[in-house]
C-alpha positions, 0 to 999 in steps of 0.5 A, spaced: 500 499 500 503 506 497 501 513 493 502 509 487 497 504 488 492 505 483 484 507 484 482 499 482 486 497 489 481 502 493 475 500 489 476 493 490 476 494 498 469 498 497 462 495 496 460 495 489 454 498 490 453 505 486 448 509 488 446 514 482 440 518 481 437 521 474 438 528 473 431 530 473 431 528 480 429 533 485 435 536 490 430 533 496 429 526 493 437 526 492 439 528 499 433 523 502 437 518 498 444 520 501 441 521 508 438 513 508 445 511 505 450 515 509 453 517 503 456 524 501 455 524 494 451 521 488 453 519 481 448 522 476 446 518 470 442 519 465 437 514 463 441 511 457 447 509 463 451 515 461 455 519 467 453 526 467 455 528 473 456 528 480 452 531 486 455 532 493 453 535 499 457 540 498 453 542 492 447 543 496 450 547 501 453 552 496 448 552 490 441 551 494 442 554 501 446 559 500 442 562 494 436 561 497 433 556 492 428 550 494 431 543 494 424 541 492 423 545 486 431 544 483 433 538 480 440 535 481 442 537 473 441 544 475 447 544 481 451 538 479 458 538 478 460 536 471 463 529 469 469 532 466 473 531 472 473 524 473 479 518 473 480 511 471 482 505 475 489 506 473 490 513 476 494 513 482 492 515 489 497 520 489 494 523 482 487 523 485 489 527 491 493 532 487 486 532 483 481 533 489 486 538 492 487 542 485 479 542 484 477 543 491 472 537 491 472 531 495 469 526 490 472 523 484 467 518 479 471 512 477 470 511 469 473 506 464 471 506 457 465 502 457 463 503 464 462 507 471 466 503 476 465 507 482 467 513 486 472 514 491 472 520 496 478 524 500 476 519 506 477 513 502 484 515 500 486 518 506 484 511 510 488 507 504 494 512 506 493 511 513 493 503 512 500 504 508 503 508 514 500 502 519 503 496 515 510 500 513 511 501 521 509 494 523 515 492 517 520 497 521 518 494 527 519 487 525 526 489 522 528 493 528 526 487 533 530 482 528 523 478 526 524 481 519 524 475 514 531 475 510 
């Protein structure tokens, strides 16, 4: 486990269930689904299965509440982030963290040429890095204690 591991490694450790909404779903209904599933974002997928964007709690806070709009009268399409910012399963953990930092986002859709593969969050990546550090520390302790395999 390290920063050069790919997004595919992270996705293998996550449930395969994808939570998606249609672009015409109301923001209120999308928020209900997010609350029910205890997630921070939803993929926005057209009826034809094409990824159109991603909707997050941050979108709601900044584009509904702060602008005085109604979540029951606004569709996800109106406030979602475009799918232009996404990664493939071959992107590294480091590349994802840099993209998230540069674009100030917390969720990245993962797509391959033929299908939507999932979503990685900043929390997923931080957990991966913490696990990698714990693994390295355990190896260093074993090495110092003389129990390291030769």
